[in-house]
C-alpha positions in Angstrom: 103.0 198.2 84.1 100.8 201.2 84.8 98.5 202.1 82.0 97.4 205.7 81.1 94.0 207.0 81.9 92.9 206.8 78.3 93.5 203.1 78.2 91.4 202.6 81.4 88.6 204.8 80.1 88.3 202.9 76.9 88.6 199.5 78.6 86.0 200.4 81.2 83.7 201.8 78.6 83.9 198.6 76.6 83.3 196.5 79.7 80.3 198.6 80.6 78.9 198.1 77.2 79.4 194.4 77.5 77.8 194.4 80.9 74.8 196.3 79.8 74.4 194.1 76.7 74.6 190.9 78.8 72.2 192.2 81.5 69.7 193.6 79.0 70.1 190.7 76.6 68.8 188.3 79.2 65.8 190.6 79.6 65.4 190.7 75.7 65.7 194.5 75.8 68.1 196.7 73.8 70.1 199.6 75.2 67.9 202.1 73.4 64.8 200.4 74.8 66.2 200.6 78.3 67.1 204.3 77.9 63.6 205.0 76.8 62.0 203.0 79.6 64.3 204.4 82.2 64.0 208.0 81.1 60.2 207.9 81.0 60.2 206.2 84.4 62.3 209.0 85.8 59.9 211.6 84.5 62.0 213.0 81.7 59.6 214.7 79.3 59.2 212.4 76.2 60.1 215.1 73.7 63.3 215.8 75.7 64.2 212.2 76.1 63.6 211.2 72.5 65.5 214.2 71.2 68.5 213.3 73.4 68.5 209.8 71.9 68.5 210.9 68.3 72.3 211.1 68.4 72.1 207.3 68.4 69.7 207.0 65.5 72.4 205.6 63.1 73.7 203.0 65.5 70.8 202.1 67.7 67.5 202.6 66.0 65.4 204.9 68.4 62.4 204.5 66.1 62.7 200.8 66.1 63.1 200.8 69.9 59.9 202.9 70.3 57.9 200.7 67.9 58.9 197.5 69.7 58.1 198.9 73.1 54.7 200.0 71.8 54.2 196.5 70.2 55.0 194.8 73.6 52.5 197.0 75.3 55.1 198.7 77.5 54.5 202.2 75.9 51.4 204.0 74.8 52.0 206.3 71.9 50.8 207.8 68.6 48.5 210.5 69.9 48.4 213.4 72.3 48.0 212.5 75.9 46.7 214.7 78.6 49.7 215.8 80.6 47.8 216.2 83.8 45.9 212.9 84.0 48.1 210.8 81.8 45.1 209.4 79.8 44.6 209.2 76.1 41.5 209.8 74.1 39.3 206.8 73.5 39.7 206.9 69.7 43.2 207.8 68.4 43.1 205.8 65.2 43.5 208.9 63.1 46.4 210.3 65.2 49.5 211.3 63.3 52.7 209.2 63.8 55.3 210.5 66.2 58.8 211.5 65.2 62.1 211.1 67.2 61.3 214.2 69.3 58.1 212.6 70.7 55.7 214.9 68.9 53.6 214.3 65.9 55.3 215.2 62.6 54.8 218.9 61.9 53.8 219.7 65.5 55.8 221.6 68.1 53.6 221.0 71.2 55.3 220.1 74.5 52.5 217.6 75.2 53.9 214.1 75.4 52.9 211.5 72.9 54.5 208.5 74.6 54.2 207.2 78.1 54.7 204.0 80.1 51.8 201.6 80.4 51.2 199.7 83.6 53.0 196.7 82.1 55.9 199.0 81.0 56.2 200.2 84.6 56.3 196.6 85.9 58.9 195.6 83.3 61.0 198.7 84.0 61.0 197.9 87.8 62.1 194.3 87.0 64.9 195.3 84.7 66.0 198.2 86.9 66.7 195.7 89.6 69.1 193.8 87.3 70.8 197.0 86.2 71.2 198.0 89.8 72.9 194.7 90.6 75.3 195.1 87.6 76.1 198.7 88.7 76.7 197.5 92.3 79.2 194.9 91.0 81.0 197.5 89.0 81.6 199.7 92.0 82.4 196.9 94.4 85.3 197.9 96.6 84.8 201.6 96.2 83.3 203.7 98.9 80.7 206.3 98.1 83.5 208.9 98.6 85.8 207.0 96.2 83.2 206.9 93.6 82.4 210.6 93.9 86.1 211.4 93.7 86.5 209.3 90.5 83.5 210.9 88.8 84.5 214.4 90.0 88.0 213.9 88.7 86.9 212.7 85.3 84.4 215.6 85.0 87.2 218.0 85.9 89.6 216.5 83.3 86.8 216.7 80.6 86.1 220.3 81.5 89.8 221.2 81.4 90.3 219.6 78.0 87.1 221.2 76.6 88.4 224.6 77.8 91.8 224.0 76.2 90.3 222.9 72.9 87.9 225.9 72.9 90.9 228.2 73.3 93.0 226.5 70.6 90.1 226.6 68.1 89.8 230.4 68.2 
């Protein structure tokens, strides 16, 4: 029996979650920790990255993920860092704590307050290889064109439904 697209979407989403949990669990890293490591590694500004993750605060503990990455020595945080050279002041013991946006509480500066350490970069590279292997297994049997067509089709369906819902809510 052919199943509708909604069934496949939910089924795939659940399997992707299980795949990420299994892959990251072996690495002793949570999904939120991975999202932080990967985003920072890709150059996403910390304030933008952390703000985008606050939607998960109830279920995933962004603050806990940040704290554990700092504790492991994979992130440096808690004070202003020079954006150009990526170094921190020698004494930051009196620095204000960061909030979920990556800035110190009460501050609106765009200057990042979290960055990957050398160990964080090494760990990210190691874990990224495992994530790549998982993603490769997910798309096995699909050509690059097939994959693009699936993603493009899903994006189009989402846009169509968003447009329809916007019209009906007026």
